[in-house]
C-alpha positions in Angstrom: -0.5 36.6 21.0 -1.5 38.6 18.0 -3.2 37.4 14.8 -4.9 39.0 11.9 -8.2 38.1 10.1 -6.3 36.1 7.5 -4.9 33.8 10.2 -8.4 33.2 11.6 -9.8 32.3 8.2 -7.0 29.8 7.6 -7.5 28.3 11.1 -11.2 27.9 10.4 -10.6 26.3 7.0 -8.2 23.8 8.6 -10.7 23.1 11.3 -13.3 22.2 8.7 -10.8 20.0 6.9 -9.9 18.2 10.2 -13.6 17.7 11.0 -14.2 16.2 7.5 -11.2 14.0 8.0 -12.3 12.9 11.4 -15.8 12.1 10.0 -14.3 10.0 7.2 -12.1 8.2 9.7 -15.2 7.4 11.9 -17.1 6.2 8.9 -14.3 3.8 7.8 -13.8 2.5 11.3 -17.5 1.9 11.8 -17.7 -0.1 8.5 -14.6 -2.1 9.3 -15.8 -2.9 12.9 -19.0 -4.5 11.4 -17.0 -7.1 9.5 -16.4 -10.7 10.7 -12.7 -10.0 10.5 -12.9 -7.3 13.1 -14.7 -9.6 15.4 -11.9 -12.1 15.2 -9.1 -9.6 15.7 -11.0 -7.3 18.1 -9.2 -4.4 16.5 -10.4 -2.3 13.5 -6.9 -1.3 12.7 -5.7 -4.9 12.4 -8.9 -5.8 10.5 -8.3 -3.0 8.0 -4.8 -4.2 7.4 -6.0 -7.7 6.8 -8.8 -6.5 4.4 -6.2 -4.4 2.5 -3.5 -7.0 2.5 -2.3 -7.8 -1.1 -2.7 -11.6 -1.0 -0.9 -13.6 -3.7 -3.3 -15.9 -5.5 -2.3 -19.5 -5.3 0.2 -19.0 -2.4 -1.7 -21.4 -0.2 -5.3 -22.5 0.4 -5.5 -20.5 3.6 -4.2 -17.4 1.9 -6.8 -17.9 -0.9 -9.6 -18.3 1.6 -8.5 -15.1 3.5 -8.3 -13.2 0.2 -11.8 -14.3 -0.8 -13.2 -13.4 2.6 -11.5 -10.0 2.5 -12.8 -9.4 -1.0 -16.4 -10.3 0.1 -16.2 -7.9 3.1 -14.8 -5.0 1.1 -17.5 -5.4 -1.6 -20.1 -4.5 1.1 -18.4 -1.2 2.0 -19.4 2.3 0.8 -17.4 3.8 -2.1 -15.4 6.0 0.4 -14.4 3.1 2.6 -13.5 1.0 -0.5 -11.3 3.8 -1.6 -9.5 4.0 1.8 -8.9 0.2 1.8 -7.5 0.5 -1.7 -5.2 3.3 -0.7 -4.0 1.2 2.3 -3.5 -1.7 0.0 -1.3 0.5 -2.3 0.7 1.6 0.7 1.2 -2.0 1.8 2.4 -3.0 -1.7 4.9 -0.1 -1.7 6.2 -1.1 1.7 6.5 -4.8 0.6 8.4 -3.9 -2.6 10.7 -1.5 -0.7 11.6 -4.1 1.9 12.7 -6.7 -0.6 16.5 -7.2 -0.8 18.3 -5.6 -3.7 19.3 -7.7 -6.7 22.6 -9.6 -6.3 25.1 -8.2 -8.8 28.0 -10.3 -10.2 31.3 -9.6 -8.4 33.6 -10.9 -11.1 33.6 -10.3 -14.9 34.9 -12.8 -17.4 36.1 -10.1 -19.7 38.4 -7.2 -18.8 36.8 -5.0 -21.5 34.1 -2.7 -20.3 32.4 -2.7 -23.7 30.8 -5.5 -25.6 32.5 -6.3 -28.9 29.3 -7.8 -30.4 27.0 -4.8 -29.6 28.6 -1.6 -30.7 25.5 0.6 -30.1 24.5 -0.8 -26.7 25.4 -3.5 -24.3 23.2 -6.6 -23.9 25.4 -8.8 -21.8 24.6 -11.7 -19.4 25.8 -9.4 -16.6 23.0 -6.9 -17.2 20.6 -6.7 -14.4 16.9 -6.3 -15.3 15.3 -4.1 -12.6 
């Protein structure tokens, strides 16, 4: 296999990036493993998901207690680990939003006209779906 000096430089820079990423991952895992949550689940991955979970306030007493516990634990983390938990929380919110069913659109219309007679410039009908 043949390579030039440019390829070697790119490989070395990628290796440094991978090493930094690996170090960041170890730091986050170490901090998550120190939490009470990780001791309960015996898994830093599950603990990280619980700490990042976007709890809805007022959903239940249990949910509120878990949210409070997660907030307390995350407040003890380093800024880098807090950032990673925040990113995970954002990803979870995106997945939750994307998994919700689409809005139900009406299947029959009362009027055969496709335009509203009362709104010439734009339509503001009861059949409009607010997304």
